[in-house]
C-alpha positions in Angstrom: -4.5 -31.8 5.4 -6.0 -28.4 6.3 -3.0 -27.7 8.6 -0.6 -28.6 5.8 -2.5 -26.2 3.5 -2.4 -23.4 6.0 1.3 -23.9 6.7 2.2 -23.9 3.0 0.1 -20.7 2.4 1.6 -18.8 5.4 5.2 -19.7 4.6 4.8 -19.0 0.9 3.0 -15.7 1.4 5.4 -14.4 4.1 8.5 -15.1 1.9 6.9 -13.8 -1.2 5.6 -10.6 0.5 9.0 -9.8 2.0 10.8 -10.4 -1.3 8.4 -8.3 -3.4 8.4 -5.4 -0.9 12.2 -5.2 -0.7 12.8 -5.6 -4.4 10.5 -2.8 -5.4 10.9 -0.5 -2.3 12.1 2.6 -4.1 8.8 2.6 -6.0 6.9 2.2 -2.8 8.6 5.3 -1.4 8.0 7.3 -4.5 4.2 6.4 -4.7 3.8 7.2 -1.0 5.4 10.6 -1.3 3.4 11.5 -4.4 0.1 10.3 -2.8 0.8 12.4 0.3 1.3 15.6 -1.8 -1.7 17.9 -2.4 -2.6 20.9 -4.4 -3.5 22.7 -1.2 0.0 22.1 0.1 1.6 24.1 -2.7 -1.0 26.9 -2.4 -0.6 27.3 1.3 3.2 27.2 1.4 3.3 29.7 -1.4 1.1 32.2 0.5 2.9 31.7 3.8 6.3 32.3 2.3 5.6 36.1 2.1 4.8 36.4 5.8 7.1 33.9 7.6 9.4 31.4 6.0 9.8 29.7 9.4 6.2 28.4 9.3 6.3 26.9 5.8 6.8 23.3 7.1 3.8 23.3 9.5 0.8 25.4 8.2 -0.7 22.9 5.9 -3.5 20.6 7.1 -2.5 18.0 4.5 1.3 18.7 4.4 3.7 15.7 4.6 6.8 16.6 2.6 7.7 19.3 0.2 8.8 18.3 -3.3 12.6 18.9 -3.6 11.9 21.3 -6.4 9.3 23.1 -4.2 11.9 23.9 -1.6 14.2 25.5 -4.2 11.5 27.8 -5.6 10.3 28.9 -2.2 13.7 30.1 -1.1 13.8 33.3 -3.1 13.2 36.5 -1.2 10.5 38.0 -3.4 9.4 35.6 -6.0 7.0 36.6 -8.8 3.8 34.5 -9.2 5.3 32.6 -12.1 8.6 32.0 -10.3 7.1 30.8 -7.0 4.6 28.5 -8.6 5.3 24.9 -7.7 5.0 21.7 -9.7 1.4 20.7 -10.1 0.0 17.5 -8.6 0.2 15.9 -12.1 4.0 16.0 -12.0 5.3 12.8 -13.4 6.8 10.2 -11.2 10.1 10.3 -13.2 10.6 14.0 -12.8 9.7 13.9 -9.1 12.2 11.0 -8.6 14.9 12.9 -10.4 14.3 16.1 -8.3 14.3 14.0 -5.1 17.5 12.3 -6.0 19.3 15.6 -6.9 18.1 17.1 -3.6 18.6 14.3 -1.1 20.5 11.5 -2.9 19.6 7.8 -2.7 18.9 7.6 1.0 15.2 8.6 0.9 14.4 5.8 -1.6 15.4 3.2 1.0 14.2 4.9 4.2 12.1 2.5 6.2 12.8 -0.6 4.1 13.3 -2.7 7.2 9.9 -1.9 8.7 8.2 -2.1 5.3 9.6 -5.5 4.6 8.6 -6.8 8.0 5.1 -5.3 7.7 4.6 -6.9 4.3 5.8 -10.3 5.4 3.6 -10.2 8.5 0.6 -8.8 6.6 0.7 -11.5 3.9 1.4 -14.3 6.4 -1.5 -13.3 8.6 -3.8 -12.6 5.7 -3.3 -16.0 4.1 -3.4 -17.7 7.4 -6.8 -16.2 8.1 -8.1 -16.6 4.5 -7.1 -20.3 4.4 -8.5 -21.0 7.8 -11.8 -19.3 6.9 -11.9 -21.2 3.6 -11.3 -24.5 5.3 -14.1 -23.7 7.8 -16.5 -22.8 5.0 -15.6 -25.9 3.1 -16.2 -28.0 6.2 -19.7 -26.6 6.8 -20.7 -26.2 3.2 -19.6 -29.7 2.3 -18.1 -28.8 -1.0 -14.8 -27.2 -2.3 -16.3 -24.8 -4.8 -16.7 -21.2 -3.7 -18.3 -18.4 -5.7 -16.9 -14.9 -6.2 -19.2 -13.4 -3.5 -18.0 -15.9 -0.8 -14.4 -15.3 -1.8 -14.9 -11.6 -1.4 -16.4 -12.0 2.0 -13.7 -14.3 3.2 -11.0 -11.9 1.8 -12.5 -8.9 3.6 -12.6 -10.9 6.9 -9.0 -12.0 6.4 -7.9 -8.4 5.8 -9.5 -7.1 9.0 -7.8 -10.0 10.9 -4.3 -8.6 10.4 -5.0 -4.9 10.8 -4.5 -4.7 14.6 -0.9 -5.8 14.2 0.1 -4.4 10.7 -1.6 -1.0 10.6 0.6 0.6 13.3 3.7 -0.7 11.4 2.2 0.8 8.2 1.6 4.2 9.8 5.2 4.1 11.2 6.6 3.3 7.8 4.6 6.1 6.2 6.0 8.6 8.6 9.6 7.4 7.9 9.0 7.6 4.1 7.6 11.1 4.1 9.7 12.6 6.9 12.5 15.1 6.6 15.6 13.0 6.0 17.9 16.1 6.4 17.3 15.7 10.2 18.7 12.2 10.1 16.2 10.8 12.7 16.4 7.1 13.4 13.4 4.9 12.9 13.0 4.3 16.6 13.2 8.1 17.3 10.4 8.7 14.7 8.2 6.0 16.4 8.8 7.6 19.9 8.0 11.0 18.5 4.8 9.7 17.0 3.7 8.2 20.3 4.7 11.3 22.3 3.6 14.2 20.2 0.8 12.5 18.3 -2.3 10.8 19.8 -0.4 8.0 21.4 -1.2 4.4 20.5 -4.6 5.5 19.0 -2.7 7.7 16.5 -1.0 4.6 15.1 -4.4 3.6 13.7 -5.0 6.7 11.6 -7.0 5.9 8.5 -8.4 2.6 9.8 -11.9 3.6 8.7 -10.6 3.5 5.1 -10.5 -0.2 5.5 -14.3 -0.4 5.3 -13.5 0.0 1.6 -9.8 -0.9 1.4 -10.5 -4.4 2.7 -12.0 -5.0 -0.7 -8.6 -4.4 -2.4 -6.9 -7.6 -1.4 -10.3 -9.3 -1.5 -10.9 -8.3 -5.1 -7.2 -9.1 -6.0 -7.2 -12.6 -4.6 -10.7 -13.3 -5.6 -9.9 -12.5 -9.3 -6.7 -14.5 -8.9 -8.4 -17.6 -7.4 -11.4 -17.6 -9.7 -9.3 -17.3 -12.9 -6.7 -19.7 -11.5 -9.5 -22.3 -10.9 -10.6 -21.9 -14.5 -7.1 -22.2 -15.8 -6.3 -25.3 -13.7 -9.5 -27.0 -14.7 -8.6 -26.5 -18.4 -5.1 -27.9 -17.7 -6.5 -31.0 -16.0 -9.0 -31.5 -18.9 -6.2 -31.0 -21.4 -4.0 -33.5 -19.5 -6.8 -36.0 -19.4 -7.4 -35.8 -23.1 -3.7 -36.3 -23.9 -3.6 -39.4 -21.8 -0.8 -38.2 -19.5 -1.5 -39.9 -16.1 2.0 -39.7 -14.6 2.5 -38.2 -11.2 4.6 -35.3 -12.7 1.9 -34.5 -15.2 -0.8 -34.6 -12.4 1.3 -32.2 -10.2 1.9 -29.8 -13.0 -1.9 -29.6 -13.7 -2.5 -28.6 -10.1 -0.3 -25.4 -10.2 0.3 -22.4 -12.4 3.6 -21.9 -14.2 5.7 -18.9 -12.9 4.7 -16.8 -15.9 1.0 -17.6 -15.6 1.0 -16.7 -11.9 3.0 -13.5 -12.7 0.6 -12.3 -15.4 -2.5 -13.2 -13.5 -1.2 -11.4 -10.4 -0.6 -8.3 -12.5 -4.2 -8.3 -13.9 -5.8 -9.0 -10.5 -3.8 -6.2 -8.7 -4.6 -3.6 -11.5 -8.3 -4.2 -11.1 -8.2 -4.0 -7.3 -6.0 -0.9 -7.2 -8.1 1.2 -9.6 -11.3 0.3 -7.7 -10.0 1.4 -4.3 -7.3 4.1 -5.0 -9.0 7.3 -3.7 -9.5 5.6 -0.3 -5.9 4.4 -0.3 -4.6 7.9 -1.0 -6.8 9.5 1.7 -5.4 6.9 4.2 -1.8 7.8 3.3 -2.5 11.6 3.7 -4.1 11.0 7.1 -1.2 8.8 8.3 1.5 11.2 7.2 0.0 14.4 8.7 2.1 16.3 11.2 0.2 17.4 14.3 0.3 21.1 15.0 1.5 22.5 18.3 -1.1 24.1 20.5 0.1 27.7 19.9 0.8 27.3 16.3 -2.7 27.8 15.0 -5.6 29.5 16.7 -8.1 29.5 13.9 -11.2 27.3 13.7 -9.6 25.1 11.1 -7.5 23.3 13.8 -10.6 21.9 15.3 -11.8 20.4 12.0 -8.3 19.0 11.4 -8.5 16.9 14.6 -11.8 15.4 13.3 -10.4 14.6 9.8 -11.7 11.4 8.4 -11.5 9.5 5.2 -14.7 10.7 3.5 -13.9 14.3 4.5 -10.4 13.9 3.1 -11.6 12.5 -0.2 -14.2 15.4 -0.5 -11.4 17.9 0.2 -9.2 16.4 -2.4 -12.0 16.4 -5.0 -12.9 20.0 -4.2 -9.2 21.0 -4.5 -8.4 19.3 -7.9 -11.2 17.1 -9.0 -10.7 13.4 -9.9 -7.1 14.1 -10.8 -6.3 15.0 -7.2 -8.1 11.9 -5.9 -6.0 9.7 -8.2 -2.7 11.5 -7.8 0.1 8.9 -7.5 -1.8 6.2 -9.3 1.0 5.7 -11.8 3.7 4.7 -9.3 1.1 2.8 -7.2 0.1 0.7 -10.2 3.7 0.2 -11.3 4.9 -0.9 -7.9 1.7 -2.6 -6.8 1.3 -4.6 -10.0 4.9 -5.9 -10.2 4.9 -6.5 -6.4 1.7 -8.5 -6.5 2.9 -10.4 -9.6 6.2 -11.3 -7.9 4.5 -12.2 -4.7 1.9 -14.4 -6.3 4.5 -16.1 -8.5 6.8 -16.9 -5.6 3.8 -17.9 -3.4 2.5 -20.4 -5.9 5.9 -22.0 -6.3 6.8 -22.0 -2.6 3.4 -23.3 -1.6 3.8 -26.1 -4.2 7.2 -27.0 -2.8 6.0 -27.0 0.8 3.1 -29.2 -0.1 5.4 -31.7 -1.8 7.7 -31.8 1.3 4.8 -32.3 3.7 3.3 -35.0 1.5 6.6 -36.8 1.0 
């Protein structure tokens, strides 16, 4: 029975993760690009344009990609302060998306969709494999099925760390594809080889891993909220079914699973809570992963040394000093929109697929 449970969870989570990631991928790209932007990026590129336009793309310690509208304003020969000012970090997701589409077309919105879909399917499969295995082990030794919220959180954190050695390099690769310069038409494999050659090698693929000391709580919180509330809802369903006198097999099976709409709505609520609680760490991780490494002769000041030692707490402090809480939560809108609907779709599909797999195995 435990093996059947694990198989059902893994298959359902993998399919659900791949579907939700591909269905909402343009929002994934948009939120990544907006998270990677910074107020300092705009200020640094504005000041550097007066001395050398050829260095505009490499002088920012937090630079990832210029907003399409930023590149247009920086092209003037002698801009006035008002003319050269760039869209503030609070630029809406819709206006940023419109500017990106007008500048580069539809291609950037689907750059890296293959790697992202594979990463999502692998992450969800490994997460639920580890989580279900840990839950079965806990149940075996504890001698009861019920688990409190604290135990669920702990098992969720352990399950999150279990898949990182495999999925974090893919995540870092995908981030570079999403935030890269699509005008150069680099292939995905070429971007990977460039990261390994010009970056810090394989260790550079694990940029931002320290963020997961906190980010591991995101799926843990999400699935803990989902499982705890799901347990309450199913208990009420069974109680209601018992009171009505429905003892048929169909009624019993229905009482053991959520409807598609219930799973969808519960997934939305759980993801919203988890995202808001961990977002500053998520944004700092994206910024670190999307940084371009400077060449040796490109910068001789003391700031280059500190850049090499950049870490998550320092990045969060830098963002807060630059623009306060607004800078730390830049890109929250697209992240909530994409993340909430992605989680809702994934949980809805997972519940139904897991239920179907369980029925097939029990037949």
